[in-house]
PDB file with SEQRES, HELIX, SHEET and CRYST1 records, atoms N, CA, C and O in Angstrom:
SEQRES   1 A   85  MET PRO LEU ILE GLU ILE ALA GLU ARG VAL LEU PHE LEU          
SEQRES   2 A   85  GLY LEU VAL ARG SER HIS GLY HIS ALA ALA ALA ASP PHE          
SEQRES   3 A   85  ARG LEU THR GLY ARG GLU ARG GLN HIS LYS ASP PRO ALA          
SEQRES   4 A   85  ASP ILE TYR GLY TYR ALA VAL VAL ASP CYS LEU ALA SER          
SEQRES   5 A   85  GLY ARG GLN LEU ALA TYR PRO LEU ASP GLU THR ALA ASP          
SEQRES   6 A   85  TRP LEU MET VAL PHE HIS LYS ASP LEU ALA ALA GLY SER          
SEQRES   7 A   85  PHE GLU SER PRO PRO ALA ALA                                  
HELIX    1 AA1 ILE A    6  SER A   18  1                                  13    
HELIX    2 AA2 ALA A   23  ASP A   25  5                                   3    
HELIX    3 AA3 ASP A   65  ALA A   75  1                                  11    
SHEET    1 AA1 3 PHE A  26  GLU A  32  0                                        
SHEET    2 AA1 3 GLY A  43  CYS A  49 -1                                        
SHEET    3 AA1 3 GLN A  55  LEU A  60 -1                                        
CRYST1    1.000    1.000    1.000  90.00  90.00  90.00 P 1           1          
ATOM      1  N   MET A   1      25.391  26.629   6.029  1.00  0.00           N  
ATOM      2  CA  MET A   1      24.509  25.512   6.315  1.00  0.00           C  
ATOM      3  C   MET A   1      23.095  26.052   6.577  1.00  0.00           C  
ATOM      4  O   MET A   1      22.914  26.925   7.426  1.00  0.00           O  
ATOM      5  N   PRO A   2      22.114  25.547   5.865  1.00  0.00           N  
ATOM      6  CA  PRO A   2      20.753  26.019   6.085  1.00  0.00           C  
ATOM      7  C   PRO A   2      20.212  25.538   7.440  1.00  0.00           C  
ATOM      8  O   PRO A   2      20.631  24.496   7.945  1.00  0.00           O  
ATOM      9  N   LEU A   3      19.304  26.283   8.007  1.00  0.00           N  
ATOM     10  CA  LEU A   3      18.704  25.882   9.281  1.00  0.00           C  
ATOM     11  C   LEU A   3      17.933  24.571   9.149  1.00  0.00           C  
ATOM     12  O   LEU A   3      17.977  23.715  10.033  1.00  0.00           O  
ATOM     13  N   ILE A   4      17.230  24.431   8.032  1.00  0.00           N  
ATOM     14  CA  ILE A   4      16.434  23.226   7.800  1.00  0.00           C  
ATOM     15  C   ILE A   4      17.004  22.523   6.569  1.00  0.00           C  
ATOM     16  O   ILE A   4      17.001  23.067   5.465  1.00  0.00           O  
ATOM     17  N   GLU A   5      17.485  21.322   6.781  1.00  0.00           N  
ATOM     18  CA  GLU A   5      18.114  20.547   5.713  1.00  0.00           C  
ATOM     19  C   GLU A   5      17.089  20.113   4.666  1.00  0.00           C  
ATOM     20  O   GLU A   5      15.894  20.037   4.951  1.00  0.00           O  
ATOM     21  N   ILE A   6      17.564  19.832   3.461  1.00  0.00           N  
ATOM     22  CA  ILE A   6      16.685  19.392   2.373  1.00  0.00           C  
ATOM     23  C   ILE A   6      15.948  18.103   2.764  1.00  0.00           C  
ATOM     24  O   ILE A   6      14.758  17.961   2.482  1.00  0.00           O  
ATOM     25  N   ALA A   7      16.644  17.177   3.403  1.00  0.00           N  
ATOM     26  CA  ALA A   7      15.994  15.918   3.804  1.00  0.00           C  
ATOM     27  C   ALA A   7      14.861  16.188   4.792  1.00  0.00           C  
ATOM     28  O   ALA A   7      13.831  15.515   4.747  1.00  0.00           O  
ATOM     29  N   GLU A   8      15.037  17.154   5.673  1.00  0.00           N  
ATOM     30  CA  GLU A   8      13.971  17.504   6.618  1.00  0.00           C  
ATOM     31  C   GLU A   8      12.775  18.108   5.878  1.00  0.00           C  
ATOM     32  O   GLU A   8      11.624  17.832   6.218  1.00  0.00           O  
ATOM     33  N   ARG A   9      13.052  18.924   4.875  1.00  0.00           N  
ATOM     34  CA  ARG A   9      11.957  19.509   4.086  1.00  0.00           C  
ATOM     35  C   ARG A   9      11.160  18.435   3.344  1.00  0.00           C  
ATOM     36  O   ARG A   9       9.934  18.504   3.257  1.00  0.00           O  
ATOM     37  N   VAL A  10      11.868  17.452   2.817  1.00  0.00           N  
ATOM     38  CA  VAL A  10      11.211  16.347   2.113  1.00  0.00           C  
ATOM     39  C   VAL A  10      10.338  15.558   3.092  1.00  0.00           C  
ATOM     40  O   VAL A  10       9.198  15.225   2.768  1.00  0.00           O  
ATOM     41  N   LEU A  11      10.856  15.258   4.273  1.00  0.00           N  
ATOM     42  CA  LEU A  11      10.078  14.548   5.281  1.00  0.00           C  
ATOM     43  C   LEU A  11       8.869  15.382   5.738  1.00  0.00           C  
ATOM     44  O   LEU A  11       7.781  14.843   5.937  1.00  0.00           O  
ATOM     45  N   PHE A  12       9.064  16.673   5.900  1.00  0.00           N  
ATOM     46  CA  PHE A  12       7.977  17.579   6.274  1.00  0.00           C  
ATOM     47  C   PHE A  12       6.839  17.488   5.252  1.00  0.00           C  
ATOM     48  O   PHE A  12       5.679  17.317   5.629  1.00  0.00           O  
ATOM     49  N   LEU A  13       7.160  17.600   3.981  1.00  0.00           N  
ATOM     50  CA  LEU A  13       6.130  17.530   2.934  1.00  0.00           C  
ATOM     51  C   LEU A  13       5.460  16.171   2.904  1.00  0.00           C  
ATOM     52  O   LEU A  13       4.257  16.082   2.661  1.00  0.00           O  
ATOM     53  N   GLY A  14       6.215  15.111   3.148  1.00  0.00           N  
ATOM     54  CA  GLY A  14       5.624  13.776   3.206  1.00  0.00           C  
ATOM     55  C   GLY A  14       4.625  13.648   4.348  1.00  0.00           C  
ATOM     56  O   GLY A  14       3.567  13.040   4.188  1.00  0.00           O  
ATOM     57  N   LEU A  15       4.960  14.217   5.496  1.00  0.00           N  
ATOM     58  CA  LEU A  15       4.029  14.191   6.630  1.00  0.00           C  
ATOM     59  C   LEU A  15       2.761  14.973   6.319  1.00  0.00           C  
ATOM     60  O   LEU A  15       1.654  14.526   6.616  1.00  0.00           O  
ATOM     61  N   VAL A  16       2.932  16.135   5.723  1.00  0.00           N  
ATOM     62  CA  VAL A  16       1.775  16.956   5.367  1.00  0.00           C  
ATOM     63  C   VAL A  16       0.852  16.177   4.446  1.00  0.00           C  
ATOM     64  O   VAL A  16      -0.355  16.110   4.682  1.00  0.00           O  
ATOM     65  N   ARG A  17       1.410  15.591   3.407  1.00  0.00           N  
ATOM     66  CA  ARG A  17       0.600  14.841   2.430  1.00  0.00           C  
ATOM     67  C   ARG A  17      -0.019  13.592   3.040  1.00  0.00           C  
ATOM     68  O   ARG A  17      -1.140  13.223   2.689  1.00  0.00           O  
ATOM     69  N   SER A  18       0.700  12.935   3.953  1.00  0.00           N  
ATOM     70  CA  SER A  18       0.181  11.703   4.549  1.00  0.00           C  
ATOM     71  C   SER A  18      -1.042  11.951   5.430  1.00  0.00           C  
ATOM     72  O   SER A  18      -1.779  11.019   5.751  1.00  0.00           O  
ATOM     73  N   HIS A  19      -1.251  13.187   5.812  1.00  0.00           N  
ATOM     74  CA  HIS A  19      -2.429  13.540   6.606  1.00  0.00           C  
ATOM     75  C   HIS A  19      -3.515  14.190   5.759  1.00  0.00           C  
ATOM     76  O   HIS A  19      -4.450  14.788   6.290  1.00  0.00           O  
ATOM     77  N   GLY A  20      -3.388  14.071   4.440  1.00  0.00           N  
ATOM     78  CA  GLY A  20      -4.434  14.521   3.535  1.00  0.00           C  
ATOM     79  C   GLY A  20      -4.413  16.005   3.207  1.00  0.00           C  
ATOM     80  O   GLY A  20      -5.382  16.533   2.662  1.00  0.00           O  
ATOM     81  N   HIS A  21      -3.330  16.676   3.529  1.00  0.00           N  
ATOM     82  CA  HIS A  21      -3.214  18.107   3.224  1.00  0.00           C  
ATOM     83  C   HIS A  21      -2.411  18.299   1.940  1.00  0.00           C  
ATOM     84  O   HIS A  21      -1.593  17.457   1.569  1.00  0.00           O  
ATOM     85  N   ALA A  22      -2.655  19.404   1.283  1.00  0.00           N  
ATOM     86  CA  ALA A  22      -1.846  19.765   0.118  1.00  0.00           C  
ATOM     87  C   ALA A  22      -0.576  20.467   0.593  1.00  0.00           C  
ATOM     88  O   ALA A  22      -0.600  21.218   1.568  1.00  0.00           O  
ATOM     89  N   ALA A  23       0.509  20.222  -0.092  1.00  0.00           N  
ATOM     90  CA  ALA A  23       1.774  20.869   0.262  1.00  0.00           C  
ATOM     91  C   ALA A  23       1.646  22.388   0.244  1.00  0.00           C  
ATOM     92  O   ALA A  23       2.287  23.080   1.035  1.00  0.00           O  
ATOM     93  N   ALA A  24       0.822  22.900  -0.654  1.00  0.00           N  
ATOM     94  CA  ALA A  24       0.642  24.351  -0.789  1.00  0.00           C  
ATOM     95  C   ALA A  24      -0.094  24.972   0.402  1.00  0.00           C  
ATOM     96  O   ALA A  24      -0.124  26.194   0.542  1.00  0.00           O  
ATOM     97  N   ASP A  25      -0.688  24.136   1.259  1.00  0.00           N  
ATOM     98  CA  ASP A  25      -1.399  24.640   2.436  1.00  0.00           C  
ATOM     99  C   ASP A  25      -0.461  24.991   3.585  1.00  0.00           C  
ATOM    100  O   ASP A  25      -0.872  25.626   4.556  1.00  0.00           O  
ATOM    101  N   PHE A  26       0.797  24.577   3.474  1.00  0.00           N  
ATOM    102  CA  PHE A  26       1.762  24.789   4.552  1.00  0.00           C  
ATOM    103  C   PHE A  26       3.009  25.495   4.034  1.00  0.00           C  
ATOM    104  O   PHE A  26       3.424  25.320   2.888  1.00  0.00           O  
ATOM    105  N   ARG A  27       3.585  26.291   4.913  1.00  0.00           N  
ATOM    106  CA  ARG A  27       4.865  26.955   4.601  1.00  0.00           C  
ATOM    107  C   ARG A  27       5.826  26.642   5.746  1.00  0.00           C  
ATOM    108  O   ARG A  27       5.473  26.767   6.919  1.00  0.00           O  
ATOM    109  N   LEU A  28       7.040  26.236   5.390  1.00  0.00           N  
ATOM    110  CA  LEU A  28       8.083  25.923   6.357  1.00  0.00           C  
ATOM    111  C   LEU A  28       9.231  26.909   6.177  1.00  0.00           C  
ATOM    112  O   LEU A  28       9.803  27.016   5.092  1.00  0.00           O  
ATOM    113  N   THR A  29       9.560  27.618   7.232  1.00  0.00           N  
ATOM    114  CA  THR A  29      10.681  28.557   7.198  1.00  0.00           C  
ATOM    115  C   THR A  29      11.555  28.337   8.412  1.00  0.00           C  
ATOM    116  O   THR A  29      11.124  27.767   9.414  1.00  0.00           O  
ATOM    117  N   GLY A  30      12.776  28.793   8.310  1.00  0.00           N  
ATOM    118  CA  GLY A  30      13.703  28.716   9.438  1.00  0.00           C  
ATOM    119  C   GLY A  30      13.870  30.098  10.049  1.00  0.00           C  
ATOM    120  O   GLY A  30      13.888  31.109   9.347  1.00  0.00           O  
ATOM    121  N   ARG A  31      13.991  30.121  11.374  1.00  0.00           N  
ATOM    122  CA  ARG A  31      14.241  31.376  12.072  1.00  0.00           C  
ATOM    123  C   ARG A  31      15.484  31.213  12.935  1.00  0.00           C  
ATOM    124  O   ARG A  31      15.587  30.263  13.710  1.00  0.00           O  
ATOM    125  N   GLU A  32      16.411  32.122  12.802  1.00  0.00           N  
ATOM    126  CA  GLU A  32      17.666  32.074  13.548  1.00  0.00           C  
ATOM    127  C   GLU A  32      17.414  32.204  15.049  1.00  0.00           C  
ATOM    128  O   GLU A  32      16.427  32.803  15.476  1.00  0.00           O  
ATOM    129  N   ARG A  33      18.303  31.645  15.823  1.00  0.00           N  
ATOM    130  CA  ARG A  33      18.251  31.755  17.287  1.00  0.00           C  
ATOM    131  C   ARG A  33      18.488  33.205  17.680  1.00  0.00           C  
ATOM    132  O   ARG A  33      19.321  33.896  17.094  1.00  0.00           O  
ATOM    133  N   GLN A  34      17.740  33.652  18.684  1.00  0.00           N  
ATOM    134  CA  GLN A  34      17.913  34.982  19.252  1.00  0.00           C  
ATOM    135  C   GLN A  34      18.741  34.868  20.531  1.00  0.00           C  
ATOM    136  O   GLN A  34      18.859  33.776  21.087  1.00  0.00           O  
ATOM    137  N   HIS A  35      19.302  35.944  20.995  1.00  0.00           N  
ATOM    138  CA  HIS A  35      20.144  35.921  22.189  1.00  0.00           C  
ATOM    139  C   HIS A  35      19.394  35.400  23.416  1.00  0.00           C  
ATOM    140  O   HIS A  35      20.002  34.768  24.280  1.00  0.00           O  
ATOM    141  N   LYS A  36      18.104  35.649  23.506  1.00  0.00           N  
ATOM    142  CA  LYS A  36      17.316  35.216  24.664  1.00  0.00           C  
ATOM    143  C   LYS A  36      16.907  33.744  24.597  1.00  0.00           C  
ATOM    144  O   LYS A  36      16.405  33.202  25.581  1.00  0.00           O  
ATOM    145  N   ASP A  37      17.111  33.098  23.467  1.00  0.00           N  
ATOM    146  CA  ASP A  37      16.736  31.695  23.301  1.00  0.00           C  
ATOM    147  C   ASP A  37      17.740  30.776  24.010  1.00  0.00           C  
ATOM    148  O   ASP A  37      18.879  31.174  24.256  1.00  0.00           O  
ATOM    149  N   PRO A  38      17.321  29.556  24.337  1.00  0.00           N  
ATOM    150  CA  PRO A  38      18.248  28.605  24.965  1.00  0.00           C  
ATOM    151  C   PRO A  38      19.493  28.395  24.104  1.00  0.00           C  
ATOM    152  O   PRO A  38      19.418  28.402  22.876  1.00  0.00           O  
ATOM    153  N   ALA A  39      20.616  28.213  24.751  1.00  0.00           N  
ATOM    154  CA  ALA A  39      21.895  28.090  24.043  1.00  0.00           C  
ATOM    155  C   ALA A  39      22.035  26.779  23.271  1.00  0.00           C  
ATOM    156  O   ALA A  39      22.838  26.688  22.342  1.00  0.00           O  
ATOM    157  N   ASP A  40      21.255  25.761  23.655  1.00  0.00           N  
ATOM    158  CA  ASP A  40      21.413  24.452  23.007  1.00  0.00           C  
ATOM    159  C   ASP A  40      20.616  24.303  21.709  1.00  0.00           C  
ATOM    160  O   ASP A  40      20.590  23.225  21.117  1.00  0.00           O  
ATOM    161  N   ILE A  41      19.971  25.379  21.269  1.00  0.00           N  
ATOM    162  CA  ILE A  41      19.293  25.330  19.972  1.00  0.00           C  
ATOM    163  C   ILE A  41      19.964  26.338  19.027  1.00  0.00           C  
ATOM    164  O   ILE A  41      20.626  27.277  19.468  1.00  0.00           O  
ATOM    165  N   TYR A  42      19.780  26.126  17.742  1.00  0.00           N  
ATOM    166  CA  TYR A  42      20.372  27.058  16.778  1.00  0.00           C  
ATOM    167  C   TYR A  42      19.315  27.781  15.949  1.00  0.00           C  
ATOM    168  O   TYR A  42      19.650  28.517  15.021  1.00  0.00           O  
ATOM    169  N   GLY A  43      18.059  27.576  16.275  1.00  0.00           N  
ATOM    170  CA  GLY A  43      16.999  28.268  15.569  1.00  0.00           C  
ATOM    171  C   GLY A  43      15.680  27.533  15.734  1.00  0.00           C  
ATOM    172  O   GLY A  43      15.524  26.675  16.603  1.00  0.00           O  
ATOM    173  N   TYR A  44      14.735  27.896  14.874  1.00  0.00           N  
ATOM    174  CA  TYR A  44      13.398  27.300  14.920  1.00  0.00           C  
ATOM    175  C   TYR A  44      12.926  26.959  13.517  1.00  0.00           C  
ATOM    176  O   TYR A  44      13.207  27.671  12.553  1.00  0.00           O  
ATOM    177  N   ALA A  45      12.197  25.844  13.428  1.00  0.00           N  
ATOM    178  CA  ALA A  45      11.438  25.529  12.225  1.00  0.00           C  
ATOM    179  C   ALA A  45      10.063  26.121  12.452  1.00  0.00           C  
ATOM    180  O   ALA A  45       9.359  25.721  13.379  1.00  0.00           O  
ATOM    181  N   VAL A  46       9.673  27.067  11.620  1.00  0.00           N  
ATOM    182  CA  VAL A  46       8.396  27.739  11.780  1.00  0.00           C  
ATOM    183  C   VAL A  46       7.443  27.209  10.708  1.00  0.00           C  
ATOM    184  O   VAL A  46       7.718  27.301   9.512  1.00  0.00           O  
ATOM    185  N   VAL A  47       6.316  26.650  11.164  1.00  0.00           N  
ATOM    186  CA  VAL A  47       5.334  26.063  10.262  1.00  0.00           C  
ATOM    187  C   VAL A  47       4.087  26.929  10.272  1.00  0.00           C  
ATOM    188  O   VAL A  47       3.493  27.170  11.323  1.00  0.00           O  
ATOM    189  N   ASP A  48       3.700  27.388   9.106  1.00  0.00           N  
ATOM    190  CA  ASP A  48       2.459  28.147   8.932  1.00  0.00           C  
ATOM    191  C   ASP A  48       1.481  27.303   8.153  1.00  0.00           C  
ATOM    192  O   ASP A  48       1.820  26.761   7.102  1.00  0.00           O  
ATOM    193  N   CYS A  49       0.252  27.187   8.669  1.00  0.00           N  
ATOM    194  CA  CYS A  49      -0.825  26.580   7.914  1.00  0.00           C  
ATOM    195  C   CYS A  49      -1.576  27.729   7.260  1.00  0.00           C  
ATOM    196  O   CYS A  49      -2.251  28.500   7.942  1.00  0.00           O  
ATOM    197  N   LEU A  50      -1.464  27.844   5.967  1.00  0.00           N  
ATOM    198  CA  LEU A  50      -2.047  28.967   5.248  1.00  0.00           C  
ATOM    199  C   LEU A  50      -3.573  28.917   5.247  1.00  0.00           C  
ATOM    200  O   LEU A  50      -4.226  29.957   5.163  1.00  0.00           O  
ATOM    201  N   ALA A  51      -4.144  27.716   5.338  1.00  0.00           N  
ATOM    202  CA  ALA A  51      -5.597  27.575   5.332  1.00  0.00           C  
ATOM    203  C   ALA A  51      -6.235  28.059   6.639  1.00  0.00           C  
ATOM    204  O   ALA A  51      -7.304  28.669   6.618  1.00  0.00           O  
ATOM    205  N   SER A  52      -5.581  27.788   7.773  1.00  0.00           N  
ATOM    206  CA  SER A  52      -6.180  28.132   9.061  1.00  0.00           C  
ATOM    207  C   SER A  52      -5.555  29.361   9.711  1.00  0.00           C  
ATOM    208  O   SER A  52      -6.139  29.951  10.620  1.00  0.00           O  
ATOM    209  N   GLY A  53      -4.378  29.744   9.250  1.00  0.00           N  
ATOM    210  CA  GLY A  53      -3.683  30.865   9.860  1.00  0.00           C  
ATOM    211  C   GLY A  53      -2.881  30.488  11.090  1.00  0.00           C  
ATOM    212  O   GLY A  53      -2.291  31.362  11.725  1.00  0.00           O  
ATOM    213  N   ARG A  54      -2.841  29.220  11.441  1.00  0.00           N  
ATOM    214  CA  ARG A  54      -2.088  28.765  12.609  1.00  0.00           C  
ATOM    215  C   ARG A  54      -0.603  28.748  12.302  1.00  0.00           C  
ATOM    216  O   ARG A  54      -0.191  28.427  11.188  1.00  0.00           O  
ATOM    217  N   GLN A  55       0.203  29.099  13.306  1.00  0.00           N  
ATOM    218  CA  GLN A  55       1.652  29.057  13.180  1.00  0.00           C  
ATOM    219  C   GLN A  55       2.223  28.424  14.444  1.00  0.00           C  
ATOM    220  O   GLN A  55       1.871  28.804  15.561  1.00  0.00           O  
ATOM    221  N   LEU A  56       3.105  27.458  14.247  1.00  0.00           N  
ATOM    222  CA  LEU A  56       3.812  26.840  15.368  1.00  0.00           C  
ATOM    223  C   LEU A  56       5.302  26.829  15.051  1.00  0.00           C  
ATOM    224  O   LEU A  56       5.701  26.671  13.898  1.00  0.00           O  
ATOM    225  N   ALA A  57       6.123  27.000  16.092  1.00  0.00           N  
ATOM    226  CA  ALA A  57       7.578  27.006  15.936  1.00  0.00           C  
ATOM    227  C   ALA A  57       8.168  25.849  16.728  1.00  0.00           C  
ATOM    228  O   ALA A  57       7.762  25.585  17.860  1.00  0.00           O  
ATOM    229  N   TYR A  58       9.122  25.170  16.126  1.00  0.00           N  
ATOM    230  CA  TYR A  58       9.757  23.998  16.720  1.00  0.00           C  
ATOM    231  C   TYR A  58      11.253  24.257  16.861  1.00  0.00           C  
ATOM    232  O   TYR A  58      11.912  24.606  15.881  1.00  0.00           O  
ATOM    233  N   PRO A  59      11.801  24.092  18.071  1.00  0.00           N  
ATOM    234  CA  PRO A  59      13.234  24.318  18.273  1.00  0.00           C  
ATOM    235  C   PRO A  59      14.080  23.351  17.434  1.00  0.00           C  
ATOM    236  O   PRO A  59      13.764  22.168  17.309  1.00  0.00           O  
ATOM    237  N   LEU A  60      15.150  23.887  16.873  1.00  0.00           N  
ATOM    238  CA  LEU A  60      16.086  23.089  16.081  1.00  0.00           C  
ATOM    239  C   LEU A  60      17.348  22.853  16.896  1.00  0.00           C  
ATOM    240  O   LEU A  60      17.924  23.775  17.475  1.00  0.00           O  
ATOM    241  N   ASP A  61      17.762  21.585  16.922  1.00  0.00           N  
ATOM    242  CA  ASP A  61      19.033  21.246  17.578  1.00  0.00           C  
ATOM    243  C   ASP A  61      19.755  20.253  16.669  1.00  0.00           C  
ATOM    244  O   ASP A  61      19.501  20.208  15.465  1.00  0.00           O  
ATOM    245  N   GLU A  62      20.632  19.478  17.232  1.00  0.00           N  
ATOM    246  CA  GLU A  62      21.418  18.528  16.424  1.00  0.00           C  
ATOM    247  C   GLU A  62      20.609  17.346  15.920  1.00  0.00           C  
ATOM    248  O   GLU A  62      21.099  16.582  15.089  1.00  0.00           O  
ATOM    249  N   THR A  63      19.393  17.175  16.396  1.00  0.00           N  
ATOM    250  CA  THR A  63      18.536  16.081  15.960  1.00  0.00           C  
ATOM    251  C   THR A  63      17.450  16.631  15.031  1.00  0.00           C  
ATOM    252  O   THR A  63      17.366  17.837  14.801  1.00  0.00           O  
ATOM    253  N   ALA A  64      16.649  15.753  14.519  1.00  0.00           N  
ATOM    254  CA  ALA A  64      15.493  16.180  13.723  1.00  0.00           C  
ATOM    255  C   ALA A  64      14.210  15.905  14.509  1.00  0.00           C  
ATOM    256  O   ALA A  64      13.164  15.618  13.926  1.00  0.00           O  
ATOM    257  N   ASP A  65      14.303  15.996  15.841  1.00  0.00           N  
ATOM    258  CA  ASP A  65      13.150  15.711  16.703  1.00  0.00           C  
ATOM    259  C   ASP A  65      11.959  16.613  16.423  1.00  0.00           C  
ATOM    260  O   ASP A  65      10.818  16.233  16.688  1.00  0.00           O  
ATOM    261  N   TRP A  66      12.209  17.800  15.891  1.00  0.00           N  
ATOM    262  CA  TRP A  66      11.107  18.710  15.609  1.00  0.00           C  
ATOM    263  C   TRP A  66      10.087  18.076  14.666  1.00  0.00           C  
ATOM    264  O   TRP A  66       8.895  18.377  14.740  1.00  0.00           O  
ATOM    265  N   LEU A  67      10.556  17.196  13.779  1.00  0.00           N  
ATOM    266  CA  LEU A  67       9.641  16.539  12.842  1.00  0.00           C  
ATOM    267  C   LEU A  67       8.674  15.607  13.565  1.00  0.00           C  
ATOM    268  O   LEU A  67       7.510  15.500  13.177  1.00  0.00           O  
ATOM    269  N   MET A  68       9.146  14.929  14.615  1.00  0.00           N  
ATOM    270  CA  MET A  68       8.255  14.048  15.381  1.00  0.00           C  
ATOM    271  C   MET A  68       7.198  14.875  16.123  1.00  0.00           C  
ATOM    272  O   MET A  68       6.033  14.482  16.182  1.00  0.00           O  
ATOM    273  N   VAL A  69       7.599  16.009  16.683  1.00  0.00           N  
ATOM    274  CA  VAL A  69       6.647  16.864  17.384  1.00  0.00           C  
ATOM    275  C   VAL A  69       5.648  17.462  16.388  1.00  0.00           C  
ATOM    276  O   VAL A  69       4.454  17.543  16.674  1.00  0.00           O  
ATOM    277  N   PHE A  70       6.143  17.880  15.217  1.00  0.00           N  
ATOM    278  CA  PHE A  70       5.255  18.388  14.174  1.00  0.00           C  
ATOM    279  C   PHE A  70       4.247  17.312  13.768  1.00  0.00           C  
ATOM    280  O   PHE A  70       3.062  17.601  13.606  1.00  0.00           O  
ATOM    281  N   HIS A  71       4.712  16.086  13.606  1.00  0.00           N  
ATOM    282  CA  HIS A  71       3.827  14.983  13.230  1.00  0.00           C  
ATOM    283  C   HIS A  71       2.730  14.795  14.264  1.00  0.00           C  
ATOM    284  O   HIS A  71       1.567  14.613  13.904  1.00  0.00           O  
ATOM    285  N   LYS A  72       3.084  14.837  15.545  1.00  0.00           N  
ATOM    286  CA  LYS A  72       2.085  14.701  16.609  1.00  0.00           C  
ATOM    287  C   LYS A  72       1.081  15.845  16.556  1.00  0.00           C  
ATOM    288  O   LYS A  72      -0.121  15.626  16.703  1.00  0.00           O  
ATOM    289  N   ASP A  73       1.571  17.064  16.347  1.00  0.00           N  
ATOM    290  CA  ASP A  73       0.681  18.224  16.244  1.00  0.00           C  
ATOM    291  C   ASP A  73      -0.256  18.099  15.049  1.00  0.00           C  
ATOM    292  O   ASP A  73      -1.444  18.411  15.144  1.00  0.00           O  
ATOM    293  N   LEU A  74       0.280  17.647  13.938  1.00  0.00           N  
ATOM    294  CA  LEU A  74      -0.526  17.473  12.716  1.00  0.00           C  
ATOM    295  C   LEU A  74      -1.610  16.421  12.961  1.00  0.00           C  
ATOM    296  O   LEU A  74      -2.768  16.625  12.594  1.00  0.00           O  
ATOM    297  N   ALA A  75      -1.239  15.301  13.578  1.00  0.00           N  
ATOM    298  CA  ALA A  75      -2.198  14.221  13.855  1.00  0.00           C  
ATOM    299  C   ALA A  75      -3.257  14.664  14.866  1.00  0.00           C  
ATOM    300  O   ALA A  75      -4.397  14.202  14.812  1.00  0.00           O  
ATOM    301  N   ALA A  76      -2.888  15.549  15.778  1.00  0.00           N  
ATOM    302  CA  ALA A  76      -3.821  16.025  16.806  1.00  0.00           C  
ATOM    303  C   ALA A  76      -4.752  17.118  16.293  1.00  0.00           C  
ATOM    304  O   ALA A  76      -5.664  17.539  17.005  1.00  0.00           O  
ATOM    305  N   GLY A  77      -4.532  17.577  15.076  1.00  0.00           N  
ATOM    306  CA  GLY A  77      -5.383  18.626  14.500  1.00  0.00           C  
ATOM    307  C   GLY A  77      -4.999  20.031  14.928  1.00  0.00           C  
ATOM    308  O   GLY A  77      -5.814  20.950  14.843  1.00  0.00           O  
ATOM    309  N   SER A  78      -3.796  20.204  15.375  1.00  0.00           N  
ATOM    310  CA  SER A  78      -3.352  21.517  15.874  1.00  0.00           C  
ATOM    311  C   SER A  78      -3.369  22.613  14.823  1.00  0.00           C  
ATOM    312  O   SER A  78      -3.379  23.795  15.167  1.00  0.00           O  
ATOM    313  N   PHE A  79      -3.371  22.248  13.563  1.00  0.00           N  
ATOM    314  CA  PHE A  79      -3.353  23.258  12.506  1.00  0.00           C  
ATOM    315  C   PHE A  79      -4.740  23.473  11.886  1.00  0.00           C  
ATOM    316  O   PHE A  79      -4.880  24.275  10.963  1.00  0.00           O  
ATOM    317  N   GLU A  80      -5.738  22.786  12.368  1.00  0.00           N  
ATOM    318  CA  GLU A  80      -7.046  22.814  11.707  1.00  0.00           C  
ATOM    319  C   GLU A  80      -7.933  23.982  12.114  1.00  0.00           C  
ATOM    320  O   GLU A  80      -8.767  24.415  11.319  1.00  0.00           O  
ATOM    321  N   SER A  81      -7.784  24.496  13.306  1.00  0.00           N  
ATOM    322  CA  SER A  81      -8.660  25.580  13.729  1.00  0.00           C  
ATOM    323  C   SER A  81      -7.917  26.909  13.685  1.00  0.00           C  
ATOM    324  O   SER A  81      -6.701  26.953  13.869  1.00  0.00           O  
ATOM    325  N   PRO A  82      -8.647  27.984  13.444  1.00  0.00           N  
ATOM    326  CA  PRO A  82      -7.966  29.292  13.413  1.00  0.00           C  
ATOM    327  C   PRO A  82      -7.463  29.665  14.796  1.00  0.00           C  
ATOM    328  O   PRO A  82      -8.021  29.217  15.797  1.00  0.00           O  
ATOM    329  N   PRO A  83      -6.414  30.480  14.865  1.00  0.00           N  
ATOM    330  CA  PRO A  83      -5.876  30.864  16.166  1.00  0.00           C  
ATOM    331  C   PRO A  83      -6.891  31.691  16.957  1.00  0.00           C  
ATOM    332  O   PRO A  83      -7.728  32.402  16.399  1.00  0.00           O  
ATOM    333  N   ALA A  84      -6.778  31.564  18.273  1.00  0.00           N  
ATOM    334  CA  ALA A  84      -7.682  32.336  19.146  1.00  0.00           C  
ATOM    335  C   ALA A  84      -7.374  33.821  19.013  1.00  0.00           C  
ATOM    336  O   ALA A  84      -6.216  34.215  18.870  1.00  0.00           O  
ATOM    337  N   ALA A  85      -8.410  34.632  19.060  1.00  0.00           N  
ATOM    338  CA  ALA A  85      -8.248  36.083  18.909  1.00  0.00           C  
ATOM    339  C   ALA A  85      -7.762  36.727  20.192  1.00  0.00           C  
ATOM    340  O   ALA A  85      -7.573  37.943  20.239  1.00  0.00           O  
TER     341      ALA A  85                                                      
END                                                                             
């Protein structure tokens, strides 16, 4: 079973496009849970904005709540500025 389901990837791309970004500006990858991570998650959805260099990770659990948090971050402009040095 993949960490990020195909339906989640489709929704992710739809959110990206709905905010005026090109799909090619973002990369979505899954990262497995590490031993030090909370037991109630099974990994992270890692979103990279290739244009700004920003990267945010969203915990994955039995819900797709990470997409709502990503949507809020996207709407707030969290991916628009380069990361602090």
